[in-house]
ZAVO-517937 format. One record per residue (C-alpha): residue in three letters; x, y, z. Coordinates in Angstrom, 3 decimals. Example, Ala and Ser with C-alpha at 12.3 -4.5 7.8 and 13.67 -1.06 7.14 Angstrom:
// residues 2
 residu       c1       c2       c3
    ALA   12.300   -4.500    7.800
    SER   13.670   -1.060    7.140
***
This chain:
// residues 169
 residu       c1       c2       c3
    MET  -14.545   33.600   23.973
    GLU  -12.930   32.929   20.516
    ILE  -12.080   29.600   19.679
    ALA   -8.325   30.263   19.357
    ASP   -8.701   31.882   22.659
    ILE  -10.015   28.459   24.048
    LYS   -7.078   26.584   22.260
    ASN   -4.432   28.878   23.653
    LEU   -5.935   28.365   27.068
    ARG   -5.970   24.646   26.790
    TYR   -2.538   24.955   25.802
    HIS   -1.361   27.016   28.546
    ILE   -3.178   24.642   30.993
    ALA   -1.503   21.605   29.708
    ASP    1.888   23.129   29.369
    ASN    1.632   24.205   33.017
    TYR    0.636   20.702   33.993
    LEU    3.126   18.980   32.133
    ARG    6.030   21.193   33.852
    GLU    4.356   21.271   37.272
    SER    2.286   18.441   38.057
    ILE    3.385   15.745   36.198
    ASP    5.972   13.271   38.288
    TYR    7.681   10.126   38.407
    LYS    5.639    7.482   40.043
    PRO    6.362    7.193   43.992
    GLU    9.817    5.653   44.716
    VAL   10.616    5.381   40.933
    GLU   13.696    7.591   41.509
    LYS   15.397    4.841   43.736
    VAL   14.908    2.322   41.397
    LEU   16.658    4.409   38.600
    LYS   19.411    5.348   40.932
    TYR   20.137    1.941   42.019
    LEU   20.251    0.694   38.494
    LYS   22.339    3.101   37.114
    GLN   24.710    2.789   40.110
    LYS   24.889   -0.998   38.881
    SER   25.984    0.043   35.883
    PHE   22.717   -0.946   33.486
    ILE   21.897    0.690   30.618
    LEU   18.226    2.288   30.999
    VAL   16.318    3.544   28.356
    ILE   13.240    5.228   27.724
    ALA   10.555    3.847   25.143
    SER    7.721    5.893   25.292
    THR    4.447    6.509   23.241
    THR    4.646    9.894   24.767
    ASN    5.261   12.838   21.963
    ASP    8.627   14.335   21.563
    ASN    7.513   17.842   22.863
    THR    6.161   16.313   26.028
    ILE    9.694   14.262   26.632
    GLY   11.385   17.676   26.057
    ILE    9.310   19.301   28.690
    TYR    9.991   16.634   30.916
    LYS   13.748   16.686   30.321
    LYS   14.432   20.541   30.416
    HIS   11.712   22.062   32.384
    ASN    9.625   19.828   34.548
    ARG   11.445   20.149   38.547
    ASN    9.713   17.587   39.555
    ILE   11.700   14.692   37.419
    ILE   14.859   17.151   37.101
    ASN   15.374   16.974   41.067
    LYS   14.689   13.305   41.481
    ALA   16.226   11.736   38.586
    ASN   17.161   13.558   35.819
    ILE   16.448   11.713   32.453
    GLU   19.395   12.888   30.717
    ASP   21.805   12.087   33.403
    ILE   20.047    8.625   34.160
    PHE   18.906    7.367   30.661
    SER   21.619    6.023   27.525
    LEU   18.391    6.278   24.918
    VAL   15.285    8.214   25.487
    TYR   13.075    7.113   22.207
    SER    9.161    8.806   22.076
    LYS    6.385    7.383   19.515
    GLY    8.439   10.235   17.163
    ALA   11.025    7.780   16.708
    VAL    9.265    5.314   15.203
    LYS    6.383    4.082   12.429
    GLU    4.443    1.871   14.511
    LEU    3.161    2.162   17.892
    LYS    3.292   -0.397   21.086
    PRO    2.081   -3.175   20.848
    ASN    4.208   -3.141   17.745
    PRO    7.402   -4.086   19.111
    GLU    9.496   -1.432   16.583
    ILE   10.808    0.904   19.315
    TYR   12.274   -2.333   21.499
    TYR   13.675   -3.589   17.769
    LYS   15.623   -0.145   17.260
    ILE   16.703   -0.016   20.869
    LEU   17.931   -3.489   20.954
    LYS   19.860   -2.551   17.648
    GLU   21.088    0.704   18.316
    LEU   22.714   -0.692   22.047
    ASN   24.086   -4.148   20.059
    VAL   22.222   -6.180   22.775
    THR   19.966   -9.208   22.367
    ALA   16.633   -9.408   23.725
    ASP   17.573  -11.668   26.502
    GLU   19.956   -8.873   27.801
    CYS   17.064   -6.885   28.482
    LEU   14.327   -6.352   30.645
    ILE   11.302   -4.089   30.110
    ILE    9.274   -2.282   32.993
    GLU    5.718   -1.438   32.153
    ASP    2.652   -0.544   33.627
    SER    0.092   -1.179   30.487
    LEU   -1.242   -4.107   28.406
    ILE    0.186   -2.318   25.254
    GLY    3.162   -2.178   26.805
    VAL    3.537   -5.725   28.078
    GLU    2.197   -7.087   24.386
    ALA    4.871   -4.777   22.955
    GLY    7.775   -6.792   25.340
    ASN    6.290   -9.940   24.390
    ASN    6.242   -9.286   20.464
    ALA    9.684   -8.403   20.871
    ASN   10.900  -11.950   22.860
    ILE   12.093   -9.484   25.850
    GLU   11.033   -9.967   29.469
    VAL    8.629   -7.670   31.240
    ALA    8.221   -6.674   35.043
    VAL    4.884   -4.864   35.320
    ILE    4.415   -2.368   37.992
    TYR    0.912   -2.082   39.306
    ASP   -1.155    1.214   37.942
    LYS   -4.487    1.369   38.616
    TYR   -5.507    2.541   35.308
    SER   -4.720   -0.932   34.028
    ASP   -7.157   -2.181   36.522
    CYS   -9.283   -3.338   33.478
    ASN   -6.411   -5.463   31.652
    ARG   -5.142   -6.656   34.956
    LYS   -5.424  -10.448   34.526
    GLU   -3.848  -10.122   30.679
    ILE   -1.103   -8.347   32.068
    ASN    0.116  -10.607   34.600
    LYS   -0.600  -13.405   32.475
    LEU    1.672  -11.567   29.587
    SER    4.414  -10.336   32.436
    GLN    7.247  -12.445   33.834
    TYR    7.302  -10.625   37.155
    GLN    4.551   -8.401   38.873
    PHE    5.363   -5.350   41.243
    LYS    2.698   -3.781   43.669
    ASP    5.001   -0.709   43.517
    TYR    8.863    0.309   42.658
    ASN    9.936   -0.270   46.599
    GLU    8.587   -4.074   46.110
    MET   10.397   -4.017   42.784
    LEU   13.893   -2.315   44.304
    THR   13.556   -4.775   47.173
    TYR   13.511   -7.675   44.646
    MET   16.307   -6.332   42.526
    LYS   18.474   -5.786   45.591
    ASN   18.162   -9.444   46.544
    GLU   18.881  -10.692   43.255
    LEU   21.546   -8.364   42.093
    ASP   23.520   -7.415   45.370
    GLY   26.656   -9.667   45.540
    LEU   27.082   -9.486   41.764
    ASN   29.755   -8.210   39.957
    PHE   28.655   -5.785   37.392
    SER   32.261   -4.950   35.714
***
């Protein structure tokens, strides 16, 4: 097998994985739909590349059928939108400016140390969702984040307790 054939096979496997296997974390669509229904502005600020985000938006049926990115999110920024990646806060500063909001009007939902650090560097509160792949940084993540949740169901319960009954007009 030639090197070009190996590269093409690798691309095909990765592309298929992004289209067919990648999915939201369990129950995240409930949180997204709840916040959207409450008229919150939702934004993706990801270190994922533009091509991958494009696949999620246009070809990944798991994501499209649960909570279509284009229907749920007002802005989607991937790593191509900025010069400096997280933990640099550049992506969050860009969002604040574009939405004309202040840091204290925002909440970042993260699952990694560099994301939590980026939120802190932008002076925005951070809620962290447990992710087993971040266990090696768990103490630091919990120390730096203002809210910690074991999963999206726990987050949704907390949000409903805090937000239901409030008027969001």
